[in-house]
C-alpha positions as CSV (number, residue, x, y, z in Angstrom):
1,M,-93.3,-48.5,60.4
2,K,-96.5,-47.3,61.4
3,T,-99.0,-46.6,58.8
4,I,-101.7,-44.1,59.4
5,S,-104.8,-43.5,57.0
6,I,-106.4,-40.1,57.2
7,I,-110.0,-40.3,55.8
8,N,-113.4,-38.9,55.7
9,L,-116.1,-40.0,53.3
10,K,-117.0,-36.1,53.4
11,G,-115.1,-33.5,51.5
12,G,-114.0,-30.2,52.7
13,V,-113.0,-31.3,56.1
14,G,-109.2,-30.4,56.1
15,K,-108.1,-33.9,55.2
16,T,-105.2,-33.0,52.8
17,I,-104.0,-30.1,55.2
18,S,-104.1,-32.4,58.0
19,S,-102.3,-35.2,56.2
20,I,-99.5,-32.8,55.2
21,N,-99.1,-31.2,58.6
22,I,-99.2,-34.4,60.8
23,A,-96.8,-35.7,58.5
24,H,-94.3,-32.8,58.8
25,I,-94.6,-32.4,62.6
26,L,-93.8,-36.0,63.0
27,Y,-90.8,-35.2,60.7
28,A,-89.6,-31.7,61.9
29,L,-90.6,-31.7,65.8
30,H,-90.2,-35.6,66.5
31,G,-87.3,-36.4,64.1
32,K,-89.2,-39.3,62.4
33,R,-88.6,-40.6,59.1
34,V,-91.7,-39.9,57.2
35,L,-93.3,-41.3,53.9
36,L,-96.4,-39.2,52.9
37,I,-98.4,-40.7,50.3
38,D,-101.1,-39.0,48.1
39,N,-103.9,-41.4,47.4
40,D,-106.5,-39.0,45.9
41,K,-106.8,-38.6,42.3
42,Q,-107.2,-34.7,42.7
43,G,-103.5,-35.0,43.8
44,N,-103.9,-31.9,46.3
45,V,-100.8,-33.2,48.4
46,S,-98.8,-33.3,45.2
47,K,-99.9,-30.0,44.1
48,F,-99.1,-28.4,47.5
49,F,-95.5,-29.5,47.2
50,N,-95.3,-28.8,43.6
51,M,-94.9,-32.4,42.6
52,Y,-98.2,-32.8,40.4
53,D,-97.5,-34.0,36.9
54,Y,-98.0,-36.8,34.2
55,E,-94.2,-37.0,33.2
56,K,-93.0,-39.0,36.2
57,P,-94.7,-42.2,37.8
58,S,-97.2,-42.0,40.6
59,I,-99.0,-44.1,43.0
60,A,-101.3,-45.4,40.0
61,N,-98.2,-47.0,38.6
62,L,-97.6,-49.0,41.9
63,L,-101.2,-50.1,41.9
64,T,-101.4,-51.4,38.3
65,P,-99.8,-54.2,36.5
66,K,-97.1,-51.8,35.0
67,K,-93.8,-52.7,36.1
68,C,-92.6,-50.1,38.6
69,N,-90.4,-49.6,41.6
70,I,-91.4,-47.7,44.4
71,D,-88.0,-45.9,44.3
72,D,-89.2,-44.5,41.0
73,V,-92.0,-42.8,42.5
74,I,-90.7,-41.6,46.1
75,R,-89.9,-38.1,45.7
76,E,-87.7,-36.0,48.2
77,W,-88.9,-33.0,49.6
78,G,-86.3,-30.6,51.5
79,L,-83.5,-32.2,53.5
80,G,-83.9,-35.2,55.6
81,C,-86.3,-38.2,55.2
82,F,-89.5,-36.6,54.4
83,H,-90.5,-38.3,51.2
84,I,-93.6,-38.2,49.1
85,V,-95.5,-40.5,46.9
86,P,-97.4,-38.2,44.5
87,A,-100.7,-38.8,42.6
88,N,-102.9,-37.5,39.6
89,M,-105.7,-38.0,37.7
90,T,-104.4,-41.3,36.3
91,L,-105.5,-42.9,39.7
92,L,-109.2,-42.7,38.4
93,S,-108.2,-45.1,35.6
94,A,-105.9,-47.2,37.9
95,N,-108.9,-48.0,40.3
96,K,-110.8,-49.3,37.4
97,E,-107.6,-51.3,36.3
98,I,-107.5,-53.2,39.8
99,L,-111.1,-54.1,39.5
100,L,-110.6,-55.6,36.1
101,D,-107.2,-57.3,37.1
102,V,-108.1,-60.7,38.5
103,S,-104.5,-62.1,38.0
104,R,-103.4,-60.9,41.4
105,P,-104.7,-59.9,44.8
106,Q,-106.5,-56.6,44.5
107,Q,-106.8,-55.4,48.0
108,T,-103.2,-56.0,49.3
109,R,-101.2,-54.5,46.4
110,L,-100.1,-51.1,48.3
111,K,-99.5,-53.3,51.7
112,R,-97.1,-55.4,49.7
113,I,-95.4,-52.4,48.5
114,L,-95.0,-50.6,51.8
115,D,-93.7,-53.7,53.4
116,G,-90.8,-53.5,51.1
117,V,-89.8,-50.1,52.4
118,A,-91.0,-50.6,55.9
119,Q,-87.5,-50.5,57.2
120,R,-86.8,-46.9,55.8
121,Y,-89.2,-45.1,57.6
122,D,-90.9,-44.6,61.0
123,Y,-94.2,-43.2,59.7
124,C,-96.2,-43.7,56.6
125,I,-99.2,-41.0,56.4
126,I,-101.8,-41.6,53.5
127,D,-104.0,-39.1,52.4
128,N,-107.2,-40.8,51.1
129,A,-109.9,-39.7,48.9
130,P,-113.3,-39.2,50.3
131,D,-114.5,-42.3,48.8
132,I,-114.4,-46.1,49.3
133,N,-112.5,-47.1,46.0
134,M,-110.0,-49.9,45.5
135,S,-106.9,-47.5,45.9
136,V,-108.5,-46.5,49.4
137,I,-109.4,-50.1,50.3
138,N,-105.5,-50.8,49.7
139,A,-104.7,-47.9,51.9
140,L,-106.9,-49.2,54.7
141,V,-105.6,-52.7,54.3
142,A,-101.8,-51.5,54.6
143,S,-102.9,-49.2,57.5
144,D,-102.5,-49.9,61.5
145,D,-104.5,-46.6,62.4
146,V,-107.3,-44.5,61.0
147,L,-107.4,-40.9,61.8
148,V,-110.8,-38.9,60.8
149,P,-110.7,-35.2,60.6
150,I,-114.4,-33.7,61.1
151,K,-115.5,-30.0,60.4
152,V,-118.6,-29.4,62.4
153,D,-121.6,-28.3,60.3
154,K,-124.9,-29.7,59.3
155,F,-123.4,-32.6,57.5
156,A,-120.5,-33.2,59.6
157,F,-121.2,-36.6,60.6
158,D,-122.4,-38.1,57.2
159,G,-120.6,-41.3,56.5
160,L,-119.1,-41.9,59.8
161,H,-121.2,-45.0,60.3
162,Q,-120.3,-46.2,56.9
163,L,-116.6,-45.6,57.5
164,V,-116.6,-47.5,60.7
165,E,-118.5,-50.5,58.8
166,Q,-115.8,-50.5,56.0
167,I,-112.9,-50.6,58.7
168,E,-114.9,-53.7,60.1
169,D,-114.9,-55.1,56.5
170,I,-111.3,-54.3,55.9
171,R,-110.3,-56.8,59.0
172,E,-110.8,-59.7,56.7
173,F,-107.4,-58.5,55.3
174,N,-105.9,-56.6,58.0
175,P,-107.2,-57.8,61.5
176,T,-105.4,-55.1,63.6
177,I,-106.6,-52.0,61.9
178,R,-107.9,-49.4,64.5
179,L,-110.0,-46.4,64.3
180,A,-107.5,-44.4,66.5
181,G,-110.1,-41.3,66.7
182,C,-111.5,-38.4,65.1
183,F,-110.6,-34.8,65.5
184,I,-112.4,-31.5,64.8
185,T,-110.9,-29.3,62.2
186,M,-111.6,-25.5,61.5
187,K,-113.0,-25.0,64.8
188,T,-114.5,-21.8,65.8
189,R,-116.1,-20.5,69.2
190,N,-119.7,-21.2,68.5
191,G,-122.5,-23.3,69.9
192,V,-122.4,-25.7,66.8
193,N,-118.9,-26.7,67.5
194,T,-119.6,-27.0,71.1
195,Q,-122.8,-29.3,70.3
196,G,-120.8,-31.3,67.7
197,A,-117.8,-32.1,70.0
198,A,-120.4,-33.1,72.8
199,W,-122.2,-35.4,70.2
200,L,-118.9,-37.1,69.3
201,E,-118.1,-37.4,73.1
202,N,-121.2,-39.3,73.7
203,K,-120.6,-41.8,70.7
204,T,-118.4,-44.4,71.9
205,D,-117.9,-45.8,68.3
206,Y,-116.0,-42.8,67.5
207,P,-113.3,-41.9,69.9
208,L,-112.5,-38.1,70.0
209,F,-109.4,-36.6,70.5
210,K,-109.2,-33.8,73.0
211,T,-107.1,-31.6,70.4
212,S,-109.1,-29.4,67.8
213,I,-107.5,-27.6,65.1
214,R,-108.6,-23.8,65.1
215,K,-109.4,-22.1,62.1
216,T,-107.0,-19.6,60.9
217,V,-106.0,-17.8,57.6
218,K,-102.7,-19.0,58.0
219,V,-103.8,-22.5,56.7
220,D,-105.1,-20.9,53.4
221,E,-101.7,-19.1,53.0
222,T,-100.0,-22.4,53.1
223,T,-101.8,-23.6,50.1
224,F,-100.3,-20.8,48.1
225,N,-96.7,-20.9,49.4
226,G,-96.4,-24.6,49.6
227,K,-94.9,-24.8,53.1
228,P,-96.3,-26.8,56.0
229,L,-97.7,-24.6,58.8
230,W,-94.8,-25.2,61.1
231,L,-92.4,-23.6,58.5
232,H,-94.7,-20.9,57.4
233,S,-96.0,-19.9,60.8
234,C,-95.1,-22.1,63.9
235,K,-96.7,-19.7,66.5
236,S,-100.2,-19.9,64.6
237,T,-102.9,-21.4,66.4
238,A,-103.4,-24.1,63.8
239,A,-99.7,-25.0,63.9
240,Q,-99.7,-25.4,67.6
241,D,-103.0,-27.4,67.5
242,Y,-101.4,-29.8,65.1
243,A,-98.3,-29.9,67.2
244,S,-100.6,-31.0,70.1
245,L,-102.6,-33.4,67.9
246,V,-99.5,-35.5,67.2
247,M,-98.4,-35.3,70.7
248,E,-101.8,-36.6,71.9
249,Y,-101.7,-39.4,69.4
250,L,-98.1,-40.3,70.2
251,E,-99.3,-40.5,73.9
252,C,-102.4,-42.5,73.1
253,V,-100.4,-45.1,70.9
254,R,-97.9,-45.5,73.9
255,N,-100.9,-45.8,76.7
256,G,-103.6,-47.7,74.3
257,H,-106.2,-45.3,74.9
258,I,-107.9,-41.8,74.3
259,E,-109.4,-40.1,77.1
260,G,-109.8,-43.3,79.1
261,R,-111.4,-44.9,76.1
262,E,-109.8,-48.1,74.7
263,I,-108.9,-47.6,71.1
264,Y,-111.6,-48.9,68.8
265,G,-110.7,-52.4,67.5
């Protein structure tokens, strides 16, 4: 199983939408067995799939001392192997509990749990909070690759340097983690997007995918009907872009580079 963390320390960049659609396209178009993990206390992935509640166990139960089997947390969506680990606001207190609990390793809890189900899935996609807390550190320790969605605006590149530094720090626990690349979301035809892409292309620390995700109202519509883009409007620009992004990612994994650059790490 290959585990991919999707993260940006800046909010409002399309992180959750990207996690949902990358995961669903791997499942729907490429026939992969996919586990999608909501690792954000806001629980937007869980809300999208109508799985946000406090009556059933969530990722918080997996990361804290409570005895909880991952099979009690995984939820099925639709037919086939597209499964979800939900989250809710209890993840906030779980992060505090992890810090206080020195009876067992703090950074490797999620990795050990995912190792136990690695044979069931081809891909695990983790939607992370725009933060560096213990649950996010756990996700990075468990991840093979990191993908960074970027919405180009005045504050677009805030936190990128800190994120790369955090990935370097994580190597103590996960020597093989890679920054697979950044990709632009909510792209429009204007000078700001052109300049932002040019800036990223010149930054060798931040490999950039060729595919950008164009802005479309279809994305907003999916948040109301709870259907990934490929089901809601497969011919929309964003749906086609996410399909191209996944294909580009799979190609770069096979070839070991993006746009002629070695993958960071």
